[in-house]
N, C-alpha and C positions, 0 to 999 in steps of 0.2 A: 381108529375109526369106530370099532365096535364098542369102545368105552363111552362113546357119545351116541348111543343108539337113538335116543329120543330126538336130539337136535338133527341128526341125519335124516330120520324119518320125516321130520318137519321140513327139512330142506328138499326132500324128494317131492313134496307137495302132492300127497296121495290123492287129493280130490281132483287133480287134473288127469289122472290115469283113465277113468272111464271114457272121457272125451277122446283120448288118444287112440283107443282101440275101436272106436265107432266105425271107422272105415273098414277095418278088418272084418268086423261083424257083417257089414253089408256085402262086401266082396265074397266072404265065405258062404253066406246064405245064398247068394245068386249062383255060386259055383255048385252048391248042393242042389239047387233047383234044376240045374242043367246036367246033373249027374257026375260032377267032377270032385266032390268034396273029399278031403283027406284030413283026418283029425290031427295027424302029426304035423302037417304043414300049418294048420291053424294054430297049434300050440306054439310052434317056433315063431310064427308071424306075430302072435300076441306078445310073446316074451321079448322079441326084438323091438316091437313098437313101444312097449312099456320102458324098455331100457333107453331107447332114444328120447322118450319124453322126460325121463329122469335126468338124462344127460343135459337136455335143454334147460330143465329147471335149475340144475346145479350151475350150469354156465351162466344162466341169467342172474342167479344169486351172486356169482363171482364177478361178472362184468359190472353189474349195477353197484355191487358192494365196493369194489376197488375204485370206481369212478365217483363214489359219493352220491349216486342217484338215489339209492335207498337211504333216506335220512329221516329225522324226526317229523318232518312235515308230510311224509308219505302216509296215506290213509289206510292202505291195505295191511295184511298181516306182516308182522316184523320178520325180516329175513335173517338167515343164519349169520352171515358176515356182519350185517347191520347190528345185530344184537350182541355179537362177540362170542357166541357159543361155538362157532367154528371159525378158525382163522383163515385168511386168504390162502396160505400155504397148504393147509389141510384140505380146503375146498379144491384147490388145483390138483392135489394128489387124488382126490375122489373123482375128479373129472377124467384123469388119466386111467384110473381103474375102470371107470364106466366105459370108456372107449374100448378097452380090451374085451369087456363083456359083449359089447356091440359086435366086435369083430368075430368073436367065437360064435355068437348067435347067427350072424350073417352067413358064416361058412356052413353052419348046421342047416339053416333054412335053404340055402342054395343046394346043398347036397340032397336033402329029402325031396326037394321040388324038382330039380333038374338032373340029378345024378351026373353021369358022364355022357349023356346023350345030347344035351343042349348046351354046348360050351359057350356059344355067343350069348345066349340068354343068361347063363350064369355070370358071364363077364359084365353084361349090362346091369344086372341086379347088384353085383358087387360095387359097381360105379355109383348106382343110385343110393346104396347104403352109405358110400363115402360122401356123396352130396348131402345126404340127410344129416350126417355128422357135422359137416361144414355148416349147414343151415342151423343146426341146434346150437352150435358154439358161437357162430359169428353174429347172432342176433344182438348180443351185447358185448362180446369179447373181441379184442383186436383193435388195430389202429383206426379202422373205419367200419364199425358195426352197422349192419343194414337197419337194425331196429331203431337206431338214432337218426335215420334218414327217412322215416315214414314208409319203409318198404316191407315191414313185417306182415301186413295184410296179404300182400301178393304171395309171400312164401307160405303163409298159413293155408291159403286157398290151394296152392299147388301140392303141398306135402300132406296136409290133413284131409283134403278133399280128393283131388284128382289122383295123386299117386297112391294114397292109402286104399281107395276103393278099387280103382282100375288095376293097380299093381298087385294087390292081394288076389284079385280075381284071376289075373294072368298066371300067378304062381300055381294055381290049380289047373287051369285050362290050357295054358301055353298059347293062348290067342286072346284077342280083344273083341268083345261084342258091344254093339251100339247101345244095348239096353242098360249098361252100367254108367253111361255118361251123365244122364240127368240126376240120378242119385248122388253121384260124385260131386256134381255142381252144387246141389242142395246142401250137402254136408260141408263142402268148402265154404259156402256162404254163411252157414251157421257158425262154423269155426272162426271165420273172420269176425262174426258178431261177438264171440267170446273175447277175442283179442281186443276189439274196439271198446268193449265194455270195460275191460281192464284198463285200457288207456284213457278212457273218459274219467274213470275213478281217479287216476293218477295225473290228470291233465295239468294241474297246477304245480305239483312237485316236479313232474317231468320237464315242464317249461322252464322252471327255475333252474333245473340241473342241466339244461341244454339237450335233453333227450327229445328230439324233434319227431315224435310219432305222428301218424296221420291225424289223430285226434287233435294234437297240438296245432298241426298245420291248418286244419279245418276250423278250429275254434269250437266252443261249447255247443252253440246252436246247430251249426252244420254237422258236427260230429254226431249229434243226436238224430238228425234227419238221415244221415248216412247209415246209422245203426238200424233204424226202423226200416229203411229201404232194403238192407241186407236180409232181414228176417222175412219181410214180405216177399221178396224174390225167391227165397228158399222155399217158402210155402207154395208159391206159384209154380216153380219148376217141379216140385215133387207132386203137386196136384196134376199137372200136365202129364207127368210120367205115369201116374196111376191110371189115367184114362187111356193113354196110348198103349200101355202094356198090361191091360187088364186080363186076368185069367180066371179069377174067382173073387168072391166078396171079402175073403181074408186079406186081399191086397190093400183094402182100405183101412186096415187095422191101425196104421200109423197116423191116421187122421186124429186119433186120440191126442197125439202130441201137439196138434194145432191149438188145443184149448190152453195149455200153459204158455204156448208161444204168443197167442193173441193177448193173454193177460199180461205177459211180459212186455209186449209193445205198449200197452196202456200204462203200465207202471213206469216204464222208461220215459214215455211222453210227459208224464206228470212230475217227473223228478226235477228237483230244483237245485240240489247241491251234489257235487261229485261223491260225497260220502254215501249217498243213498244208492249209488250204483253197486256198491260192494255186495249186498245180499243177493242182488240179481245175477251176479256172476255164477254162483252155485246153481241157481234156478236154470239159467240158460245152458250151462254145461251139462247138467243132469237131464234136462229136457232134450238136448241134442243126442245124448246117449239113448234115451227112451225112443226118440224118433228113429234112430238107426236100428235099434233092436226090433222094434215093431215093423219097420219097413222090411227088414230081412226076413223075419219070422213069417210075415204075411205072405211070402212067396214060397215057403216050404211046408206050410200047413196043408 
């Protein structure tokens, strides 16, 4: 594996990692705001989330690679199995190693967060980590992957939005507060937007390969309308949150992220071909990270 460092780093899809930790940043900042922050918990939470995202990326490469979904007609970056730089057997071994890393980090996170005092909470989070592994792998792997049935958007909303924000906040506080729900919803919607944008880019090759994503089900025109609706709703929910939970003017810091989001909507609305969606993937992913960082920081300044 280490002899092929560059191909493996490419398979890890490092550009997806900032988006994956966005929920941890929000949950951690709100925990800090309420006096519960712990740097060790944050470190383990970020490492676990990154490991889960890499697992998802490797599994996606494996699943689409062995099914032939990643082929020459695909617009996005060439994948590891598709290019032949990593064999399916090597990728499968990499997935197994990654699962072991996830297990170790899960045990570490549960220990530093709950210790021996909260056995039921520890058990719950171990189960949630197991579900996260299942979701990461079964998006494209298995006899009936949910990503091929148009269900990816729902899983992204739950795991990247609700579970990431609320779950990370709970790790610090051992309880749930109502003020974390609207940020979780906003992040979930933006994360769905990233997935949908990816699926709109690949809509033709996915349709040809039998990958029935939500974008394929909706068609090009309605998928674009759906995408714009997701971004607008994320802006609306976060705006309502900033008004309902106002404490000082630093809370409005994340409004800065509205500028690239609005420009993104304009760009997507003008897009004519699937290929033009690819540059916007990086824009939306990084803007979502900026949105999360500014939202969180705005409540601890």
